[in-house]
MIROLO-71098 format. One record per residue (C-alpha): x, y, z; residue number from 1; residue in one letter. Coordinates in Angstrom, 2 decimals. Example, Ala and Ser with C-alpha at 12.3 -4.5 7.8 and 13.67 -1.06 7.14 Angstrom:
    east   north      up  nr rest
   12.30   -4.50    7.80   1    A
   13.67   -1.06    7.14   2    S
This chain:
    east   north      up  nr rest
    0.23    0.49   -0.41   1    M
    1.47    3.38   -0.91   2    S
    2.05    5.86    1.70   3    W
   -0.64    8.34    0.99   4    R
   -3.41    5.30    1.23   5    A
   -1.44    4.74    4.48   6    Q
   -2.29    8.46    5.01   7    I
   -6.29    8.64    4.06   8    A
   -6.65    5.58    5.93   9    L
   -4.65    6.27    9.74  10    T
   -6.20    9.68    9.37  11    G
   -7.54    9.86   12.66  12    L
  -10.41   12.17   13.95  13    A
   -9.48   13.26   17.43  14    L
  -12.13   14.63   19.65  15    A
  -12.73   13.71   23.11  16    L
  -17.07   13.06   23.66  17    F
  -18.68   10.50   25.66  18    A
  -19.18    7.10   23.39  19    P
  -21.66    6.98   20.77  20    P
  -24.79    5.34   21.20  21    E
  -24.63    1.88   21.80  22    A
  -27.56    0.63   19.49  23    S
  -24.90    3.06   16.25  24    F
  -21.12    2.58   18.21  25    G
  -22.31   -1.86   18.43  26    A
  -22.59   -1.72   14.71  27    Q
  -19.14   -0.13   14.03  28    R
  -15.94   -2.45   14.89  29    P
  -13.79   -0.88   16.80  30    A
  -10.95    1.02   15.17  31    S
   -8.09   -1.72   16.62  32    E
   -9.26   -4.65   15.10  33    N
   -9.80   -2.39   11.34  34    V
   -7.89   -4.20    7.87  35    D
   -6.62   -0.93    6.65  36    L
   -6.22   -2.76    3.29  37    T
   -9.75   -4.35    3.43  38    A
  -11.40   -0.53    4.22  39    A
   -9.41    1.11    1.31  40    L
  -10.84   -1.67   -1.40  41    E
  -14.25   -1.26    0.27  42    A
  -13.26    2.35   -0.81  43    S
  -12.18    1.89   -4.02  44    K
  -15.21   -0.49   -4.88  45    A
  -17.96    2.25   -4.49  46    A
  -16.75    3.89   -8.11  47    V
  -19.76    3.35  -10.35  48    G
  -22.52    2.40   -7.30  49    R
  -25.38    4.41   -7.62  50    R
  -26.49    6.00   -4.30  51    L
  -30.07    5.37   -2.94  52    G
  -32.21    8.47   -2.50  53    D
  -31.60    9.05    1.05  54    Y
  -33.33   11.67    2.61  55    V
  -31.37   13.94    5.38  56    F
  -32.11   16.87    7.75  57    R
  -30.81   20.40    6.62  58    D
  -29.53   22.68    9.40  59    T
  -33.18   24.06    9.73  60    M
  -34.60   20.75   10.52  61    G
  -36.80   20.52    6.85  62    A
  -36.38   17.20    5.16  63    R
  -33.87   17.41    2.32  64    T
  -33.76   13.89    0.18  65    P
  -30.44   13.66   -2.28  66    L
  -32.55   13.40   -5.62  67    S
  -32.62   17.38   -4.59  68    R
  -28.98   17.58   -5.36  69    F
  -29.44   15.87   -8.65  70    G
  -28.52   16.75  -12.17  71    G
  -25.42   18.36  -11.64  72    R
  -22.05   16.58   -9.98  73    P
  -21.85   16.39   -5.87  74    V
  -19.26   16.43   -3.61  75    I
  -19.92   14.64   -0.52  76    I
  -17.43   15.20    2.69  77    N
  -18.08   12.86    5.54  78    M
  -17.75   14.22    9.16  79    V
  -18.17   14.30   12.50  80    Y
  -18.77   17.90   14.21  81    T
  -16.30   16.88   17.51  82    A
  -13.20   16.28   15.56  83    C
  -11.18   19.02   16.23  84    T
   -7.86   17.77   13.81  85    D
   -8.96   16.14   10.30  86    F
  -11.81   17.08    9.86  87    C
  -11.55   20.61   10.26  88    P
   -8.72   20.59    8.28  89    V
   -9.96   18.42    5.49  90    T
  -13.39   20.93    5.52  91    V
  -10.92   24.02    4.75  92    Q
   -9.06   22.38    2.40  93    S
  -12.25   21.45    0.56  94    L
  -12.99   24.92    0.67  95    A
  -10.09   26.07   -1.36  96    R
  -10.29   23.80   -3.59  97    A
  -14.33   24.33   -4.24  98    V
  -13.69   28.05   -4.43  99    E
  -11.20   27.22   -7.30 100    G
  -13.70   25.01   -9.19 101    A
  -16.45   27.59   -8.73 102    Q
  -13.51   29.88  -10.05 103    D
  -13.05   27.32  -13.16 104    A
  -16.68   25.52  -13.89 105    L
  -18.89   28.25  -12.83 106    G
  -20.60   28.57   -9.14 107    P
  -24.06   26.80   -9.96 108    D
  -22.07   23.95  -11.77 109    S
  -22.12   21.22   -8.87 110    F
  -23.21   21.15   -4.86 111    S
  -21.21   20.03   -2.01 112    V
  -22.68   18.11    0.40 113    L
  -21.08   17.88    4.19 114    T
  -23.06   14.96    6.41 115    I
  -22.42   14.37    9.95 116    G
  -22.20   10.80   10.43 117    F
  -22.10   11.04   14.66 118    D
  -25.79   10.68   15.51 119    I
  -25.53   11.84   18.96 120    R
  -24.02   15.02   18.25 121    T
  -24.57   15.97   14.15 122    D
  -27.97   17.40   14.57 123    H
  -29.29   20.25   12.61 124    P
  -28.41   23.21   15.18 125    A
  -24.93   21.81   15.35 126    Q
  -24.33   21.08   11.98 127    M
  -25.66   24.82   11.28 128    R
  -23.15   25.77   14.11 129    A
  -20.13   23.81   12.29 130    Y
  -21.07   25.50    9.26 131    A
  -20.55   28.81   10.98 132    K
  -17.06   28.07   13.23 133    S
  -16.07   26.68    9.89 134    Q
  -16.81   30.24    7.88 135    G
  -18.25   28.00    5.23 136    I
  -21.21   30.28    3.16 137    D
  -21.07   28.76   -0.46 138    F
  -24.67   29.21   -1.52 139    P
  -24.31   25.35   -3.09 140    N
  -22.75   24.17   -0.04 141    W
  -25.25   22.06    2.79 142    H
  -24.35   20.54    5.90 143    F
  -26.45   17.48    6.69 144    L
  -27.71   14.97    9.32 145    S
  -29.26   11.98    9.41 146    A
  -30.55    8.84   11.57 147    D
  -28.54    6.23   12.28 148    A
  -30.31    3.68    9.50 149    Q
  -29.70    6.32    6.74 150    T
  -26.23    6.98    7.80 151    I
  -25.02    3.32    7.87 152    L
  -26.92    2.80    4.67 153    A
  -25.26    5.72    3.24 154    L
  -21.65    5.16    4.47 155    T
  -21.56    1.57    3.23 156    E
  -22.71    2.68   -0.44 157    Q
  -20.03    5.15   -0.32 158    L
  -16.91    3.21    0.95 159    G
  -16.96    5.75    4.15 160    F
  -15.01    3.59    6.74 161    A
  -15.15    4.76   10.36 162    F
  -14.55    2.81   13.23 163    Y
  -15.26    3.64   17.75 164    R
  -12.05    4.28   19.03 165    A
  -11.30    5.92   22.42 166    P
  -11.64    9.57   21.64 167    Q
  -14.54    9.15   19.42 168    G
  -14.16    7.83   15.55 169    F
  -11.11    6.87   13.62 170    D
  -12.19    7.31    9.90 171    H
  -10.84    7.04    6.24 172    I
   -9.96   10.45    4.62 173    A
  -12.24   10.40    1.58 174    Q
  -14.20   12.60   -0.24 175    T
  -16.24   11.75   -2.64 176    T
  -17.49   12.89   -6.17 177    I
  -20.95   11.66   -6.93 178    V
  -22.14   12.42  -11.11 179    G
  -25.49   13.90  -12.00 180    A
  -26.92   10.42  -12.19 181    Q
  -26.32    9.70   -8.39 182    G
  -23.07    7.24   -9.53 183    Q
  -20.10    7.38   -7.47 184    V
  -17.18    8.96   -9.90 185    F
  -14.03    9.24   -7.87 186    R
  -12.76    8.72   -4.61 187    Q
  -10.52   11.86   -3.86 188    V
   -8.05   10.37   -0.55 189    Y
   -6.18   12.67    2.42 190    G
   -6.65   15.50    3.94 191    A
   -4.85   18.39    2.29 192    D
   -7.23   18.75   -0.56 193    L
   -5.56   20.58   -3.77 194    T
   -8.15   22.63   -6.17 195    V
   -6.81   20.33   -9.28 196    A
   -7.98   16.94   -7.14 197    S
  -11.60   18.29   -7.44 198    I
  -11.48   20.35   -9.95 199    V
  -10.25   17.52  -12.51 200    E
  -12.79   14.93  -12.04 201    P
  -15.33   17.67  -12.09 202    L
  -14.56   18.52  -15.66 203    K
  -14.83   14.96  -16.91 204    Q
  -17.84   14.85  -15.06 205    L
  -18.89   17.79  -17.75 206    R
  -16.97   16.14  -21.05 207    Y
  -18.60   12.95  -20.16 208    G
  -22.06   14.26  -20.30 209    E
  -24.47   14.77  -23.30 210    T
  -24.71   18.65  -23.94 211    A
  -27.04   20.16  -26.29 212    N
  -24.36   22.45  -28.53 213    L
  -27.22   24.24  -30.22 214    A
  -27.01   26.46  -27.36 215    S
  -24.78   28.89  -27.22 216    L
  -24.25   28.81  -23.21 217    D
  -23.52   25.48  -23.50 218    N
  -20.88   26.32  -26.17 219    I
  -19.49   28.88  -24.38 220    V
  -19.20   26.64  -21.25 221    E
  -17.17   23.99  -23.62 222    R
  -14.64   26.17  -25.03 223    I
  -14.15   27.36  -21.32 224    K
  -13.86   24.08  -20.03 225    L
  -11.28   23.01  -23.23 226    F
   -9.34   26.56  -22.04 227    C
   -9.13   26.37  -18.33 228    T
   -5.59   25.24  -17.61 229    L
   -4.35   24.34  -13.69 230    Y
   -1.29   26.44  -12.80 231    D
    0.28   24.42   -9.84 232    P
    2.45   26.90   -8.84 233    D
   -0.78   28.89   -7.71 234    E
   -3.09   25.86   -7.03 235    D
   -5.61   27.60   -9.35 236    A
   -6.79   27.84  -12.75 237    Y
   -6.49   30.17  -15.59 238    R
   -8.13   31.12  -18.80 239    F
   -5.74   30.02  -21.37 240    D
   -5.62   32.34  -24.19 241    W
   -2.99   31.12  -25.98 242    S
   -5.08   28.50  -27.25 243    I
   -6.88   31.59  -29.38 244    F
   -4.19   33.14  -30.05 245    T
   -2.40   30.06  -31.82 246    G
   -6.40   29.86  -33.82 247    I
   -6.33   33.52  -34.58 248    A
   -2.64   33.11  -35.76 249    V
   -3.37   29.62  -38.06 250    G
   -7.08   31.85  -40.01 251    L
   -4.78   34.27  -40.36 252    L
   -2.29   32.09  -41.88 253    S
   -4.86   30.71  -44.13 254    I
   -6.49   33.86  -45.20 255    T
   -2.97   35.24  -46.22 256    G
   -2.52   31.56  -48.21 257    L
   -6.25   31.86  -49.86 258    A
   -5.89   35.46  -50.77 259    A
   -2.04   34.79  -52.72 260    F
   -4.13   32.04  -54.78 261    L
   -6.93   33.88  -55.13 262    I
   -4.41   36.79  -56.37 263    H
   -2.34   34.61  -58.52 264    A
   -4.62   32.47  -60.11 265    T
   -6.11   35.83  -61.51 266    L
   -3.10   37.34  -62.74 267    Q
   -2.73   34.00  -64.44 268    Y
   -6.00   34.22  -66.07 269    R
   -4.95   37.76  -67.02 270    N
   -2.14   36.65  -68.71 271    A
   -3.66   34.53  -70.79 272    G
   -5.87   36.65  -72.56 273    R
């Protein structure tokens, strides 16, 4: 197993709180009995799996089905709000990546769901407080919670492994990107996410989906996607105007050559009269 995978799997959420409810915690193995290789394989096996239409609660307690976010890609980030280490780091790095992705792809091109998996504490009011404490104020970023049955079913489908530990939970450092039709498309591992690790799968999803090119907006969107390049020094995307410069030079060359051929043809005909 690579060192990156080891970091992803052993990234521990370090927070002190009372043990989870017995009915929920009893269904999770203890962290000392975890098979890290099996956990990673389960995560990878989730790719291509279609998620069920689970129902969550938003920060105001309103019922929020997963299907509400259908029609565009969704980024799913699992946390438990009592965590004081890896969960906040992941959320903050995801926030930077999301900001870059919105600049590159547009603010309405995808949604982000941060879902609390600790049913004992991660209720709507707590998720609302957590979003505020993390400074997250993106319009398409939603903080959700659910009951034990929903959390267990969702995490199994996502391949998201979490385990009981003395300080709360140990869990895989995993961010899941889901396609517009509800299928798991990519797992991104680690707490320190880059803009490219989020944008590139989203771009692949957009390229892979059928688009109506008759629409001017869709044509402009495709051009923007094609001409948006990642700058690793800035960890950001920029619009590459050199592509259009090359096209312009090519068109001018073709136009010049065509003009020359027309002029030469006319001279030849005039000379033959």
